[in-house]
C-alpha angles and dihedrals in degrees: 000000000000121000092178132013124193093341095313123117111235100191137034120231111247127204131172116260085232095050119136118256093252090054092051091049091049091050091050091049088052091052093047095047095045087051091052091049099046105023089236127122114246114196128208116230131189097176121087115281131178099221125025148116097279113209122184150074128297089260090053091056107026093162102060114170092233140041121266128219101211122148100221095198106151092238096047099065104139101080127132141173131218112200138162110210133162098344093317138095119221125205102181125168134184091231137014089260089053089052089054089052090050092053095051093041089057091048090047088056088055091055102264114146137176099189100171132013104271132070089251089072096048116112117200111180120216111231119155089190121047118189121186132188112169141153109164139130116206136190130171124252092219116052093209120029107186097153116138094017100167132261119280090258098040121131094266094201092055092044093050091048091051093046093050094047090050094048097250096131114107136193090215117074116200113195113206107151123126103289110179093083091055092049089052093049093049090051103038096144095050092051091046090054094043112041086165087076088075122083119270108236113178104318096331141072106220116211100189129125096282096039117145127218132249091242094186090065108103092209092054092050091049091050093049092050091048090050091052091051091048091052092054094044090051090054109019094177096062116109100213151359128213125243097175113142122247116273125270129024131296101118117174116275099194118125094245093055091046088054090055090062136237126354086261090056092049096045091047091049090059092044092049094050092047092049091050093050099047092048091054087064088076093223093132129277110332124187137205117216125207137161126234091223143135113343092355095052099095114092114267130238094232133068122260122238109254090246097050112103115204114200106201112219116225093208136033089048123164132204098043094277126150119229089250091055091050092051091050094043097050091042090054086060089055096251119161102238137229132162129236105196133178108223091171136356115184094219088059101042110017084211092292117144125252093030109082126072091227090067097043104095094190090054092051095046091047102043105037094057091040093053090048093049088053095053107273113144102163128063135184127159140185115238143160134229085266098135091142093063101026107023095114092049092045090054093046094050098074090045088057095043091052093048118009090196086073085081085076090051099043094118089058090048091052089049088052091053094047097045096045098040097041107018108184091010093059098109098058088043090053088065090043092058092039087060092046102042113008108035112107098192093122095187099048103133122248090240092051091052092048092049093051095044091053091051094050090051091050091052091047094052090055091051098061143043094185107123092209091055092044090053090056091047089051089055089055093046088058091048092052089048087058089053091050093049093044092051091051091049095049091050094050131084139196118005092349090060092054092046093049092045088057089054091052091048093049093048094047091051094046093055096039095115091059089068094222097122140038090248095168092052092049099041104029111027111082092190090067093051126091114241095239092076134053140193113229115238092247089054095050111138091242092059109100117252094247090062099032117093093199098051125087132157094186108145120242111247125209094261093053092048090049091050092050092052095046094045091046092054092048094048099044123056125189117244112258117197122211093207139058117241118234130211120225129189127248091227096113134188132177114288089218087082088075091070094229121160115262118260135211107275119257127212145233137182108259092202112090142151135231125358117000130182130190136166126227141172121231118204120226094250098046111039098168141083123218114198133183105221133186116184132194099034088161100066099200091054095057093117092080096092132243126323106269118211127190124183117201134191125189087219091068104101093201089059089226129126112281091210136012136183134185099163098115111092121203095254104116093249121126118241138173121247120193119194117187128195132195088216136069128216128033119023135170119216121198129182136177128191102179088254098289089123126254134203114219116186109202123214113256094227098059131074117248117190129172125208120219121184135149090261095042113028122193114263103206117138130206124025121326144177113204137168130225132181125250106203124224112280096023111145101180134033102209135170146113130285124198091192137054094213120102146034136251121223129183129231092279093053094253118145110249102168139008112207088202087077090068114097091211142341111316150117123311130199125190126183114231111236119228111281095016097097116093088040142107113258124193140218106216130203091350136166132192122013136320114200111200118214109168101036132044105295095226125115134185142161095254147359090265093055097042123102121193137188111283092232092055093050092046091052097046107032093081089061095056 
């Protein structure tokens, strides 16, 4: 059927005279947007009409001329249908929020897009004739879809508009914020009269903002339950309350609380009792939200109430667990699951590309479906106003949350973004966004990325004359200028650092309305700023622009934008390598098979933090590894859980670890760990200590080899001297160094390269002298990582401890 023909509206838009305010607004937005698309004038009607675009809820139109297929489960509220029937088009939702989703789904099908927050990134197609033929019922995979949800200081009006037009609004509200402070404030007198309700920490019961409760206290539990009941009675329509503990540590140390179990057990006990009480009110299903986060992230030892929703945090995890282990552990205790992700945190990314999860397309397409498949139905995530770096990922996220199968169609979604946002300039922008969001070269330098981004923007600007496209490209030119300025500032010191920081500050403020950067975080939040720079009092963010020498809202004109682009290209050159990288297998065998002469042993610091991985070779008659392990070498980080070892063999058909151990606590005391395998030959050993530093003393009689590639750099700390093998016929030893400390010597002991000659981290290339291929070379007195690109990326302290790719050994052993 035709909704518009030759710029003329064919149908009015009909709403019930009793429709909710949100439904009326959605219907008017539909009318306005269809008018913008077609040029016709769509009118809103509340009186009965025979043929129309009917917009409303089931209760608005109880006598539909066809059957519906809604699942009216109380938790699955946001369902809608789009159906053409008997000269009319129906947009019917189960709730007002579902009606909003129906409206913007229909407009999305017509080509409307709001990619980023501002009007610049709105795409309104021009179609004088609009034909529609639909019969579909839709519901979201995730009940709540608050990712991205906007930074604390975001323009809330713009964020809400973007969320609605990308179907992120939900009828169900899950409250999960830290709740103990609110309970305390609502019950001041009771806490004043009963200081024993607060957690015992040492010999005191702190009462500050992040104070915990003495959960074992019956009076405290009774008060918390009564408070939960009072919250629901005060607002009977609300879906949930939060029972998430206050932030930080400070859990009660009394004997009775210890007997209750872990912080997770105690927090869940309160949540369970609150959930039980509020559901006995018979006001409909009521939920209690809580995070699995910080000290209460490890899975509990008690079952969760069926109406307690646990949102598993993907960062700030304690106990050495992976996110996957937390999901499995909480699910085993029958918790309804949600996810609390961190798609961008300014302190982690500073709005640079390739750092935040929200801009990593492979992360989004892997995790969002995985969480769903493992039971998660709620999502919220922290993010910044980092639309320059993460805009594509931010736009893709709600598409994935609505329908996780979109992960299989992500290439088509990216094509949709590129073609609609950039039209004839879509191909150069494809490479631009590949560099931002899809490139996996983890050691590509900041300067190299900036240089390449500028060049893609230059190519794009020559490929279009569309003013709307050029406006979007101008936004991105200003974002890349921020990256350029930020890189210069971070590389500077002394007075230059302060001067360059001021440039970054001024630029970030001047482009704040484009919503590409977390301007408030950068310019106004001291906690995000390094201590080597300052903001003068007169330039404080709170000082009005008229009196502030650093603030300017002067628009960028075309000449200034052109100058920025041309100067950026001139000042930043892409990295060009003079060697071709090679790929080597991970099928390793002992290097001793080459028949090389032994070498003087090297060294490494056996104290390291975080995830470590090494390769070893177990003989047939001794298929075990005995390690001397000391965990928790950094005393104030000893809340990270035990050191967790996992031994893997490719011969294990189940592809699971053949041995694990988590017996070493982070207490600074040495212990023995024995890992046994049913297999001989190549094994991979991984361990993780939560970054509280662990010493692992390796047995002298077993190989220990580390791998170091661009995708997986070595993680050794301290100074080290390690060997690697240069195969026969190699002409260049090439790679990347993230440090300027160390030297490279060939098999004859001759110095071939001094990393101290590098100005900064970067690529290195060394010609192999005649007769020095087929030999062990050595990195001497080194720090940081060396990622090898032309030779096998495996390093060890000696010939006897080195493992090499089987194909390399097979090719070269006949020559030795």
